N, C-alpha and C positions, 0 to 999 in steps of 0.2 A: 147227818142232819144236825145242825146246831140248835140247841135249846134257846128259847127266848130268855134274854138276860133278866127279865122280871121274875123268872122262876128262881134264879140265883139270889136276887135281891130279897124276895119273899122268905127264902129259907135262911140266908145268912145275914140279913140286916133287920128284918121285921120280926123274926121269931127269936125269942130270948135264948132258947137252947141252941139254935143255929148260930146266933151271934157269939155265944160262948165257945162253940166248936171252932168258928173261924178265928176267934181271938187266940185260942190255944194253938191251933195250927200255925198262926202267924208267929206266935212266940217261939214255938219249937223249930219251925222250918224256914221262916222268912226274915224275921228281925234278928238275924245273927250272921256272922261272917260265914261264907261258904268256902273260902280259900283255905286249903290245908297245905302248908309248906312241904314241898318234896313229895306230895302224893296227888298226882293229877287225877287218879281214879276216884279217890275220896272227894276231891273238889268237884268233879263232874257229878258224882252221886248227890252231893249236897245241893248243887245247882239244879239238879232235876227235881228234888224235893221243893226247893224254893220256887221253881217255875210253876208247879201245880198250885201253890198258894197264890202266886202272882196272877194266875189265870182266874181263880175265884174272885180275887179282889177286882180285877179288870171287869169281869162280868157284872159284878155288883155296881161298879161305877158306870158301866154302859146303861144299865137300867135307870140309874139316877139321871143321867144325861137325857135319856128318852123322856122321862117324866118332866124334866124342866122344859124340853122342847114342846111337849104337849101343852104345858101350862102357858107358854108364850103364844102358841097357836090359838088357844082358846081365849086369850085375853082381849 
């Protein structure tokens, strides 16, 4: 069962502590190269870390898109 993207938005975009957590996760695991020359296992591991943060960012973005669609519908 997938959670509503608005839950992710509330936690990671609207709460200052959640925003700080997402910022740190992004800095540590997303905004850095994942390729490790000569080590496909380490590259795959780092890509896995990056994928988790990308998932969180995507969920927050989906909530923002839903909010914008709701605003357009009610305009």
